[in-house]
MARROVO-834479 format. One record per residue: residue in one letter; chain; x, y, z of N, C-alpha, C in turn. Coordinates in Angstrom, 3 decimals, always signed. Layout:
residues N
+------+-------+----------+----------+----------+----------+----------+----------+----------+----------+----------+
! seke ! kolse !      n_X !      n_Y !      n_Z !     ca_X !     ca_Y !     ca_Z !      c_X !      c_Y !      c_Z !
+------+-------+----------+----------+----------+----------+----------+----------+----------+----------+----------+
!    a !     A !        X !        Y !        Z !        X !        Y !        Z !        X !        Y !        Z !
...
+------+-------+----------+----------+----------+----------+----------+----------+----------+----------+----------+
END
This chain:
residues 61
+------+-------+----------+----------+----------+----------+----------+----------+----------+----------+----------+
! seke ! kolse !      n_X !      n_Y !      n_Z !     ca_X !     ca_Y !     ca_Z !      c_X !      c_Y !      c_Z !
+------+-------+----------+----------+----------+----------+----------+----------+----------+----------+----------+
!    m !     A !   +0.863 !   -1.206 !   -0.010 !   +0.006 !   +0.009 !   +0.033 !   +0.857 !   +1.244 !   +0.004 !
!    s !     A !   +0.429 !   +2.243 !   -0.678 !   +1.221 !   +3.460 !   -0.794 !   +0.919 !   +4.406 !   +0.399 !
!    g !     A !   -0.146 !   +4.144 !   +1.168 !   -0.487 !   +4.958 !   +2.274 !   -1.406 !   +6.096 !   +1.920 !
!    a !     A !   -1.613 !   +6.326 !   +0.602 !   -2.560 !   +7.357 !   +0.190 !   -3.973 !   +6.908 !   +0.327 !
!    p !     A !   -4.873 !   +7.728 !   +0.820 !   -6.291 !   +7.279 !   +0.950 !   -6.920 !   +7.061 !   -0.424 !
!    t !     A !   -7.740 !   +6.036 !   -0.532 !   -8.424 !   +5.709 !   -1.725 !   -9.813 !   +6.293 !   -1.697 !
!    m !     A !  -10.198 !   +7.024 !   -2.736 !  -11.509 !   +7.636 !   -2.777 !  -12.493 !   +6.583 !   -3.360 !
!    s !     A !  -13.721 !   +6.577 !   -2.857 !  -14.687 !   +5.589 !   -3.364 !  -15.123 !   +5.969 !   -4.788 !
!    s !     A !  -15.583 !   +4.961 !   -5.487 !  -16.077 !   +5.215 !   -6.856 !  -17.357 !   +6.085 !   -6.827 !
!    t !     A !  -18.099 !   +5.966 !   -5.762 !  -19.338 !   +6.796 !   -5.650 !  -18.961 !   +8.286 !   -5.585 !
!    v !     A !  -18.009 !   +8.599 !   -4.725 !  -17.561 !   +9.978 !   -4.545 !  -17.004 !  +10.498 !   -5.887 !
!    l !     A !  -16.141 !   +9.686 !   -6.524 !  -15.572 !  +10.082 !   -7.808 !  -16.602 !  +10.335 !   -8.850 !
!    a !     A !  -17.601 !   +9.458 !   -8.947 !  -18.648 !   +9.582 !   -9.972 !  -19.493 !  +10.826 !   -9.714 !
!    r !     A !  -19.804 !  +11.066 !   -8.465 !  -20.610 !  +12.248 !   -8.148 !  -19.812 !  +13.577 !   -8.441 !
!    r !     A !  -18.508 !  +13.518 !   -8.084 !  -17.721 !  +14.690 !   -8.320 !  -17.517 !  +14.888 !   -9.893 !
!    c !     A !  -17.404 !  +13.785 !  -10.599 !  -17.359 !  +13.842 !  -12.052 !  -18.578 !  +14.509 !  -12.634 !
!    l !     A !  -19.747 !  +14.118 !  -12.146 !  -20.984 !  +14.744 !  -12.622 !  -21.018 !  +16.242 !  -12.316 !
!    c !     A !  -20.544 !  +16.599 !  -11.131 !  -20.506 !  +18.026 !  -10.793 !  -19.518 !  +18.782 !  -11.741 !
!    y !     A !  -18.386 !  +18.174 !  -12.040 !  -17.421 !  +18.789 !  -12.981 !  -18.074 !  +18.955 !  -14.370 !
!    l !     A !  -18.835 !  +17.888 !  -14.798 !  -19.493 !  +18.032 !  -16.115 !  -20.493 !  +19.161 !  -16.147 !
!    m !     A !  -21.279 !  +19.285 !  -15.014 !  -22.250 !  +20.345 !  -14.966 !  -21.644 !  +21.762 !  -14.952 !
!    t !     A !  -20.435 !  +21.848 !  -14.462 !  -19.763 !  +23.143 !  -14.376 !  -18.748 !  +23.348 !  -15.512 !
!    e !     A !  -18.818 !  +22.510 !  -16.499 !  -17.974 !  +22.579 !  -17.710 !  -16.439 !  +22.452 !  -17.396 !
!    m !     A !  -16.143 !  +21.676 !  -16.440 !  -14.739 !  +21.396 !  -16.053 !  -14.433 !  +19.957 !  -16.591 !
!    f !     A !  -14.291 !  +19.893 !  -17.935 !  -14.325 !  +18.555 !  -18.574 !  -13.067 !  +17.737 !  -18.324 !
!    s !     A !  -11.876 !  +18.370 !  -18.263 !  -10.653 !  +17.603 !  -17.955 !  -10.743 !  +16.967 !  -16.602 !
!    e !     A !  -11.208 !  +17.729 !  -15.629 !  -11.329 !  +17.218 !  -14.255 !  -12.379 !  +16.066 !  -14.194 !
!    a !     A !  -13.463 !  +16.244 !  -14.955 !  -14.522 !  +15.218 !  -15.008 !  -13.928 !  +13.907 !  -15.581 !
!    l !     A !  -13.135 !  +14.055 !  -16.637 !  -12.567 !  +12.894 !  -17.281 !  -11.556 !  +12.191 !  -16.351 !
!    s !     A !  -10.790 !  +12.960 !  -15.661 !   -9.860 !  +12.386 !  -14.636 !  -10.602 !  +11.604 !  -13.578 !
!    d !     A !  -11.633 !  +12.158 !  -13.034 !  -12.415 !  +11.468 !  -11.970 !  -13.080 !  +10.237 !  -12.556 !
!    a !     A !  -13.573 !  +10.302 !  -13.755 !  -14.236 !   +9.125 !  -14.404 !  -13.237 !   +8.016 !  -14.564 !
!    m !     A !  -12.023 !   +8.350 !  -14.963 !  -10.999 !   +7.297 !  -15.171 !  -10.652 !   +6.690 !  -13.825 !
!    q !     A !  -10.479 !   +7.469 !  -12.775 !  -10.199 !   +6.969 !  -11.470 !  -11.331 !   +6.098 !  -10.921 !
!    a !     A !  -12.557 !   +6.536 !  -11.163 !  -13.717 !   +5.713 !  -10.734 !  -13.810 !   +4.386 !  -11.434 !
!    q !     A !  -13.432 !   +4.414 !  -12.728 !  -13.480 !   +3.176 !  -13.471 !  -12.436 !   +2.167 !  -12.948 !
!    v !     A !  -11.282 !   +2.625 !  -12.573 !  -10.267 !   +1.761 !  -11.986 !  -10.740 !   +1.236 !  -10.626 !
!    a !     A !  -11.376 !   +2.095 !   -9.844 !  -11.825 !   +1.691 !   -8.526 !  -12.988 !   +0.680 !   -8.534 !
!    s !     A !  -13.859 !   +0.774 !   -9.586 !  -15.028 !   -0.083 !   -9.616 !  -15.408 !   -0.405 !  -11.075 !
!    l !     A !  -14.821 !   -1.458 !  -11.577 !  -15.017 !   -1.832 !  -12.985 !  -16.435 !   -2.291 !  -13.284 !
!    e !     A !  -17.169 !   -2.801 !  -12.311 !  -18.502 !   -3.321 !  -12.568 !  -19.656 !   -2.339 !  -12.475 !
!    w !     A !  -19.383 !   -1.131 !  -12.004 !  -20.420 !   -0.124 !  -11.833 !  -20.822 !   +0.445 !  -13.182 !
!    p !     A !  -22.103 !   +0.291 !  -13.666 !  -22.448 !   +0.650 !  -15.018 !  -22.454 !   +2.124 !  -15.327 !
!    i !     A !  -22.578 !   +3.011 !  -14.419 !  -22.657 !   +4.439 !  -14.689 !  -21.291 !   +5.039 !  -15.049 !
!    i !     A !  -20.238 !   +4.419 !  -14.656 !  -18.876 !   +4.949 !  -14.822 !  -18.548 !   +5.047 !  -16.315 !
!    p !     A !  -18.756 !   +4.041 !  -17.155 !  -18.395 !   +4.177 !  -18.548 !  -19.225 !   +5.313 !  -19.219 !
!    l !     A !  -20.428 !   +5.514 !  -18.773 !  -21.269 !   +6.612 !  -19.345 !  -20.639 !   +7.966 !  -18.973 !
!    l !     A !  -20.250 !   +8.136 !  -17.716 !  -19.599 !   +9.401 !  -17.290 !  -18.297 !   +9.616 !  -18.049 !
!    f !     A !  -17.545 !   +8.514 !  -18.214 !  -16.275 !   +8.589 !  -18.919 !  -16.509 !   +9.025 !  -20.335 !
!    t !     A !  -17.492 !   +8.455 !  -21.003 !  -17.796 !   +8.829 !  -22.414 !  -18.264 !  +10.263 !  -22.507 !
!    c !     A !  -19.096 !  +10.695 !  -21.583 !  -19.570 !  +12.101 !  -21.554 !  -18.391 !  +13.048 !  -21.385 !
!    g !     A !  -17.559 !  +12.767 !  -20.447 !  -16.372 !  +13.617 !  -20.207 !  -15.452 !  +13.667 !  -21.410 !
!    l !     A !  -15.234 !  +12.525 !  -22.037 !  -14.364 !  +12.548 !  -23.230 !  -14.974 !  +13.272 !  -24.368 !
!    s !     A !  -16.264 !  +13.061 !  -24.602 !  -16.931 !  +13.741 !  -25.704 !  -16.959 !  +15.270 !  -25.512 !
!    l !     A !  -17.305 !  +15.657 !  -24.282 !  -17.417 !  +17.093 !  -24.001 !  -16.039 !  +17.800 !  -24.036 !
!    e !     A !  -15.044 !  +17.078 !  -23.559 !  -13.657 !  +17.631 !  -23.593 !  -13.229 !  +17.815 !  -25.055 !
!    a !     A !  -13.522 !  +16.857 !  -25.929 !  -13.180 !  +16.915 !  -27.321 !  -13.933 !  +18.051 !  -28.013 !
!    r !     A !  -15.196 !  +18.180 !  -27.667 !  -16.043 !  +19.284 !  -28.234 !  -15.499 !  +20.659 !  -27.808 !
!    d !     A !  -15.118 !  +20.756 !  -26.536 !  -14.638 !  +22.009 !  -26.016 !  -13.236 !  +22.365 !  -26.571 !
!    g !     A !  -12.490 !  +21.350 !  -27.012 !  -11.179 !  +21.607 !  -27.553 !  -10.109 !  +21.827 !  -26.507 !
!    s !     A !  -10.351 !  +21.400 !  -25.288 !   -9.331 !  +21.565 !  -24.222 !   -8.365 !  +20.397 !  -24.227 !
+------+-------+----------+----------+----------+----------+----------+----------+----------+----------+----------+
END
């Protein structure tokens, strides 16, 4: 263990959604990727990841 606290996939997914709503697409994508690693079986995470990726590409950041 690295000693760093691990954030739950629920917290990451909710924060990702908040980032998407406030047009912080890079941050949303980062949280979606972390949530996907933390919980591969949770079905909402690929959707958030796809939204973050699409919106970031559209925004051009």
